[in-house]
C-alpha positions, 0 to 999 in steps of 0.5 A: 207358607211353612217356617223353613220355606220362609227362611229359604226365601230369606236366603234366596233374597240375600244371595240374590242381592249379594250378586246384584250389589256385586254387579253394580259395584263393577259399573260405578266409580271407586267411591260408590263401588266400595260402599256397594262391596260393603253392602254385598258383604252384609248380604253374604253374611245374612245368607250364611246366618240363615243357612245355619237354620236350613242347612241348604244352599240356595241359588240366586234369582238370575233374572232379578240380577239381570233385571237390575243390571239392565235397569241401572244402565237404562235409568241409572244406579240410583234408580236401580238401588232405590227400587231394590230398597223398596223391595227390601221393605217387604222383606222386613215385614217377613223378618218381623214374623220370625223375630221372637224365635230367631234373635239373629233376625233382629240384627239382620233387620237392623242391617236392612234398615240401615242399607237405605240410609247408607245408599242415599249418602253414597249416591253421587250420580250426575243425572240425580244432581240435575234432576231438577233441571230435567223436571223443569225441561219436561214440565215446561215442554208438556205444558207449552207444546201440548197447549200450542199443538192443541191451539194450532190444531183447531186454528189451522186443521192441517197436520203438516203445518201444525207439526212444523209450527210445533217443531219450530216453536219447540226448538226455539223454546228449547234454546230459550229454556237452556239459556234461562237455566244456565243464567239462573244457575250462574247467578247462584254461583253454581259451577255446573250451570252448563251441565244443568242447562244441557239437561234442561235442553235435552229433556225439553227437546226429547219431550218436544219430539215425542209430542210433535211426531204424531203430526208427521204420521197422521193425516187427520189433525184431530187423530194426531192431537189425540196421539200427542195427548196420549204421548204426553200422558206416557211421558208424565207417567214414565218421568213421574215414576222415575222421580218418585223412586229416586226422590221418594215423592208421591207418584199418584199426587205428582202424576195427577197434578202434571196431567191436570195441568198439561191437559188443562192448558191443552183444553184452554188452547183448544178453545182459543184455537177454535175461536181464533180459527173462526174469527180469523177464518184461517182453517185449511 
């Protein structure tokens, strides 16, 4: 790629992020909006500085703007911004290539590096505050319900009974988990105990529904269990991806740990259910 094409790429990135920050500023509260407006102004200034060298106007990437607007509505402002910041790290590597020839690039690069820190301090999103409660709910549901369904499948071998038992167990566990989280938060003197309990309960119940549904769709219990395991892995993948972006954690390590724990419990429950079914002679 030629030098001019590289700078035009910088321009396009800056004007696109200018519009993204502007769009996100319109859908958040006043405090966050002011910070986002400031960041959008930085991007506009960077665009103008690069334009001095190219003498050309560049249009923003409309798809990218639309993508981040949708992403922020689906997964929250924090997730969208964090994901965009990860993309900016790639731009920083490109800036490094032109630092010697264009001294302005160093100032722009410094601004880009400061963006992430400013954004992290700026973010005040409720779902991020309670992400620990969500992790607790989903982790417990994956381990407990996957294990329960695996054990019951081999003990009973009846999809409807297993599905119903799993659903009843899941609902009871949801209420128990929510109550435990509430009491735990209250004992620590936290004012948001009720909200934390709500996030825990909702996360747990959603996981339960995804895990139990296959037993109401498939007639073969082992096919249903296989689909439940696939659902569990999908839930782990999506939620680990979300938390790794928002909390800057290691996706691969967390994903591997969660899969191994969930599948390990399911395997043990598989054996227990098989033994119980034969000893008690309760298979359908």
